[in-house]
C-alpha positions in Angstrom: -25.3 16.3 -19.9 -27.8 16.9 -17.3 -28.3 20.2 -15.7 -26.7 18.9 -12.5 -23.5 17.9 -14.3 -20.3 19.9 -13.7 -18.4 19.8 -17.0 -14.6 20.2 -17.1 -12.7 20.9 -20.3 -9.5 18.9 -20.1 -6.5 19.9 -22.3 -3.9 17.2 -22.6 -0.9 18.5 -24.6 1.8 16.1 -25.7 5.0 17.0 -27.4 3.4 16.8 -30.9 -0.2 16.2 -30.1 -3.2 17.7 -28.3 -6.1 15.8 -26.8 -9.2 17.5 -25.4 -12.3 16.3 -23.7 -15.4 17.9 -22.2 -15.9 15.6 -19.3 -18.6 15.0 -16.7 -16.4 14.0 -13.8 -19.3 12.7 -11.7 -20.6 10.2 -14.3 -17.4 9.8 -16.1 -18.9 10.5 -19.6 -17.1 12.6 -22.2 -19.5 14.8 -24.1 -16.9 15.6 -26.8 -13.4 14.3 -27.4 -10.8 15.4 -29.9 -7.3 14.6 -30.9 -4.9 16.7 -33.0 -1.7 14.9 -34.1 1.6 15.7 -35.7 1.7 19.3 -34.5 4.6 21.1 -36.2 5.8 18.0 -38.0 5.3 19.1 -41.6 4.1 21.8 -44.0 0.6 20.4 -44.0 0.3 19.9 -40.3 -0.9 22.3 -37.6 2.1 24.6 -37.0 2.2 24.8 -33.2 0.2 24.3 -30.0 -1.3 27.8 -30.2 -2.9 27.0 -33.5 -3.8 23.5 -32.3 -5.7 24.7 -29.3 -7.5 27.3 -31.4 -8.5 24.6 -33.8 -9.8 22.5 -30.9 -12.0 25.4 -29.8 -13.3 25.8 -33.4 -14.1 22.1 -33.5 -15.9 22.3 -30.2 -18.0 25.2 -31.6 -18.6 23.2 -34.7 -20.0 20.4 -32.5 -22.4 22.9 -31.0 -20.5 23.4 -27.7 -20.6 26.9 -26.4 -17.9 26.8 -23.7 -19.2 30.1 -22.2 -22.7 28.8 -21.8 -22.4 25.1 -21.0 -21.8 25.5 -17.2 -18.1 24.9 -17.5 -16.6 24.7 -14.0 -12.9 24.5 -14.8 -10.3 23.9 -17.5 -7.9 21.2 -16.5 -4.4 21.2 -18.0 -2.1 18.3 -18.0 1.4 19.5 -17.1 4.2 17.0 -17.3 6.8 18.4 -14.8 5.9 20.0 -11.5 9.4 19.9 -9.9 9.5 19.8 -6.1 7.1 22.7 -5.7 4.0 21.4 -7.6 2.7 18.0 -6.6 -1.0 18.7 -6.1 -3.6 20.0 -8.5 -2.9 23.8 -8.6 -5.1 26.7 -9.4 -3.2 28.7 -12.0 -2.4 32.4 -11.8 0.4 34.6 -13.3 2.9 33.9 -10.4 2.4 30.1 -10.6 2.7 30.1 -14.4 6.0 32.0 -14.1 7.2 29.4 -11.6 6.3 26.7 -14.0 8.1 28.3 -16.9 11.4 27.9 -14.9 10.8 24.1 -15.0 10.7 23.8 -18.8 14.3 22.6 -19.0 13.3 19.5 -17.0 10.7 18.5 -19.6 11.7 20.3 -22.8 9.3 18.4 -25.1 6.2 18.8 -22.9 6.1 21.7 -20.5 6.5 24.5 -23.2 3.6 23.2 -25.2 1.5 22.9 -22.1 2.3 26.4 -21.0 1.4 27.7 -24.5 -2.0 26.0 -24.2 -2.5 27.5 -20.8 -1.7 30.9 -22.1 -4.1 30.6 -25.0 -6.9 28.9 -23.0 -6.8 31.7 -20.3 -7.2 34.3 -23.0 -10.2 32.4 -24.6 -11.8 31.5 -21.3 -10.7 34.2 -18.8 -13.6 33.7 -16.4 -13.2 30.0 -15.7 -10.7 28.5 -13.2 -7.6 27.0 -14.9 -6.1 24.1 -13.0 -2.8 22.3 -13.6 -2.5 18.6 -12.8 1.0 17.2 -12.9 2.4 14.0 -14.3 5.0 14.0 -11.5 2.5 14.3 -8.6 1.8 10.6 -8.1 5.5 9.8 -7.6 6.3 12.7 -5.3 6.4 10.6 -2.2 8.4 7.6 -3.6 10.8 6.1 -1.1 14.1 8.0 -1.0 16.0 4.9 -2.1 14.1 5.0 -5.4 13.8 8.7 -5.8 17.5 9.6 -5.2 20.4 9.6 -7.6 23.8 8.6 -6.2 25.4 11.9 -6.8 26.7 14.8 -4.6 23.9 15.3 -2.1 24.3 19.1 -1.8 24.4 19.6 -5.5 21.2 17.4 -6.0 19.3 19.3 -3.3 20.3 22.7 -4.7 19.3 22.0 -8.2 16.3 19.6 -7.6 18.0 16.6 -9.1 16.0 13.5 -8.2 13.8 10.9 -9.9 10.5 12.6 -10.3 8.6 10.0 -12.5 6.0 10.8 -15.1 2.6 9.6 -16.5 1.6 9.6 -12.9 -2.0 10.5 -13.6 -2.2 7.4 -15.8 -0.4 5.1 -13.4 -2.8 6.1 -10.6 -5.9 5.8 -12.7 -4.9 2.4 -14.1 -4.0 1.0 -10.7 -7.4 2.1 -9.3 -9.2 0.5 -12.2 -7.3 -2.7 -12.0 -8.2 -3.0 -8.3 -11.9 -2.4 -9.1 -11.8 -4.9 -11.9 -10.3 -7.6 -9.6 -12.8 -6.6 -6.8 -9.9 -6.2 -4.4 -9.0 -3.3 -2.1 -6.3 -1.2 -3.8 -4.4 -1.1 -0.6 -4.0 -4.8 -0.6 -2.5 -5.1 -4.0 1.1 -5.0 -5.4 1.0 -3.9 -9.0 3.1 -3.3 -12.0 1.7 -0.8 -14.5 3.2 -0.6 -18.0 2.2 2.7 -19.8 3.3 2.1 -23.4 2.7 4.7 -26.0 5.0 7.1 -27.8 6.2 7.8 -24.3 6.7 4.7 -22.2 7.0 4.2 -18.4 6.7 1.5 -15.9 5.8 1.7 -12.2 5.8 -0.6 -9.2 3.0 0.2 -6.8 2.5 -1.3 -3.3 -1.0 -0.5 -2.1 -1.7 3.1 -3.0 1.9 4.2 -3.0 4.3 3.9 -5.9 7.7 2.6 -4.8 9.6 2.9 -8.1 9.1 4.1 -11.6 11.2 4.0 -14.8 11.4 7.7 -15.7 13.6 10.0 -13.7 14.6 13.7 -13.5 13.1 14.1 -17.0 10.9 11.8 -19.2 14.0 10.6 -21.0 15.1 7.9 -18.5 13.8 4.3 -18.5 12.1 2.3 -21.3 12.9 2.7 -25.0 10.2 5.0 -26.5 9.0 6.3 -29.8 11.7 9.0 -30.1 13.5 8.9 -26.8 16.4 6.6 -25.9 15.5 5.7 -22.4 18.3 4.5 -20.2 21.8 5.4 -21.6 25.3 5.8 -20.2 25.5 9.5 -19.3 29.1 9.5 -20.6 27.6 9.2 -24.2 27.0 13.0 -23.9 30.6 13.9 -23.2 31.9 11.2 -25.6 29.9 12.8 -28.5 31.1 16.2 -27.4 34.7 15.1 -27.6 34.6 12.9 -30.6 31.8 14.1 -32.8 31.8 17.8 -31.9 28.2 17.6 -30.7 27.2 20.2 -28.2 24.9 19.4 -25.2 21.8 20.9 -26.8 22.4 19.0 -30.0 22.9 15.7 -28.1 19.9 16.3 -25.9 17.7 16.9 -29.0 19.0 13.7 -30.5 18.3 11.7 -27.4 14.8 13.1 -27.1 13.7 13.5 -30.7 15.7 11.2 -32.9 16.4 8.2 -30.7 14.3 5.3 -29.4 12.4 3.2 -32.0 12.6 6.1 -34.5 16.4 6.4 -34.2 16.9 2.7 -34.7 14.3 2.0 -37.5 13.4 5.4 -38.9 9.8 4.8 -37.9 8.0 5.1 -34.5 4.5 3.9 -35.4 4.3 0.3 -34.3 1.7 -0.6 -36.9 4.1 0.5 -39.6 7.1 -1.1 -37.7 5.2 -4.4 -37.8 4.8 -4.2 -41.6 8.5 -3.4 -42.0 9.5 -6.4 -39.9 7.3 -8.7 -41.9 9.0 -7.4 -45.1 12.4 -8.4 -43.7 13.6 -5.0 -42.5 16.5 -5.8 -40.2 16.6 -2.3 -38.6 12.9 -2.5 -37.7 13.5 -6.0 -36.2 16.4 -4.6 -34.1 14.3 -1.7 -32.9 11.5 -3.9 -31.8 13.9 -6.4 -30.1 15.6 -3.5 -28.2 12.2 -2.2 -27.1 11.0 -5.6 -25.8 14.4 -6.4 -24.2 14.3 -3.2 -22.1 10.6 -3.7 -21.2 11.3 -7.2 -20.0 14.2 -6.0 -17.9 11.9 -3.5 -16.1 9.2 -6.2 -15.5 11.8 -8.4 -13.9 13.2 -5.6 -11.8 9.9 -4.6 -10.5 8.9 -8.2 -9.7 12.1 -8.2 -7.5 11.4 -4.7 -6.0 7.8 -5.7 -5.0 8.8 -9.2 -3.8 5.2 -10.4 -4.5 3.1 -9.1 -7.4 -0.6 -9.5 -7.8 -1.3 -7.8 -11.1 0.4 -6.4 -14.2 -1.5 -3.9 -16.3 -0.8 -2.8 -19.9 -2.1 0.6 -20.9 -1.8 3.5 -23.4 -1.7 3.2 -27.2 0.7 0.3 -27.6 -0.1 -1.4 -24.4 -3.9 -1.4 -25.1 -3.7 -2.3 -28.8 -0.6 -4.3 -29.6 -1.1 -7.9 -28.7 2.4 -8.9 -29.9 4.1 -6.5 -27.6 2.1 -7.8 -24.6 2.9 -11.4 -25.6 6.6 -10.8 -26.1 6.9 -8.7 -22.9 6.0 -11.6 -20.7 6.9 -14.6 -22.9 8.6 -17.4 -21.0 8.0 -15.9 -17.6 5.7 -18.7 -16.4 8.1 -19.7 -13.7 7.8 -16.2 -12.3 4.0 -16.5 -12.1 3.0 -14.9 -15.4 0.9 -17.2 -17.6 -0.7 -15.5 -20.6 -3.8 -16.8 -22.3 -3.0 -16.3 -26.0 -6.7 -16.3 -27.1 -7.6 -13.7 -24.6 -4.6 -11.6 -25.5 -5.6 -11.6 -29.2 -9.2 -10.7 -28.5 -10.2 -7.1 -28.7 -12.3 -5.0 -26.4 -12.7 -1.5 -25.2 -12.9 -2.0 -21.4 -10.7 -3.5 -18.8 -10.0 -7.2 -19.6 -8.0 -10.1 -18.3 -5.5 -11.6 -20.7 -3.8 -14.0 -18.3 -4.9 -17.6 -17.8 -7.3 -18.3 -14.9 -4.6 -20.2 -13.1 -1.9 -17.5 -13.5 -0.6 -16.5 -10.1 -0.2 -13.0 -11.4 -3.2 -11.5 -13.1 -2.3 -9.7 -16.4 -4.8 -7.1 -17.5 -5.4 -4.6 -20.3 -6.6 -1.4 -18.7 -7.5 1.5 -21.0 -6.2 4.7 -19.4 -8.3 7.8 -19.1 -6.0 10.7 -18.0 -8.6 13.2 -18.9 -11.2 11.8 -16.5 -8.7 11.6 -13.7 -7.7 15.2 -14.4 -11.3 16.4 -14.4 -11.9 14.7 -11.1 -8.8 16.3 -9.6 -10.1 19.7 -10.7 -13.5 19.4 -9.0 -11.9 18.0 -5.9 -9.7 21.0 -5.7 -12.6 23.4 -6.2 -14.6 21.5 -3.6 -11.7 21.9 -1.1 -11.2 18.1 -0.7 
């Protein structure tokens, strides 16, 4: 990094993982990156996010990074749920952290680990601004028709029950990168972004504004995910309470942690899932088929919501790396304007790339996401007052 750079340490805590980057938001380069996985998932793993973040700081020191002497301008924290109150990058203090703690029930897998990382990071770096950037922020101004649930209006307003949407930092970044790749003004494009990882979400974006997204009040709604069910009849909760003696907490834990691809196949890693399918495992095949079926439903729905679509982008771990998922998600949709080039789809690459045929009315892209860079840029923008 040059002396003129303004490094930001970005901490991106997932439900069972922690990613960190020391980023130059001006040039976009990451000086150091790290990823700690399977937090709290076994006796040999890192026990919790407190220990994970302390390990991350030890790894940074081992790489020769002195965070107190490198000119660090901010620590940026990804926080999943901001509720109605938090929809812009926010400088953290005790009062705002206390307000965030009240939102943990809305994102029980993600907000508590993020808050723990904030607590530890503020102790380790007390003299640096700590800034929260929210997954829900990009979707804050969705049209009311998309953001509202059809339930008692006064109840919804009192308890902040609405469709918030998540992975917003990724959806915004990917839509910007797609427009740049196509050399088109972002405001002129209608886009579908498919963020497919352990957590999965889809968005429909008209110009710079999202007009729908698959996740809702919490990250549970929408697509089938690694451990989350996605869309489900809400009466399943009361049915299990009456028939299986399962309380609300037990059912919620099942829907968040033991459902999705893991619940159907006993495995959530798509590389291993592919091996199981090839060996004739029927449960693995069903899990994959359910995953693809739900994904195709959302693609079709968003084609209708947008009316006209210019580009579909695949991103995140599965979206960027699993050619079969991309193929099956749009197979047979040529009459809807989606024509995949199978050779391009199978070819690798690290940057943005087109996988649709040249004559496809809708461009299909693979766009690597970079939430950390987007968070770092949000941090310096806040500090600059822009």
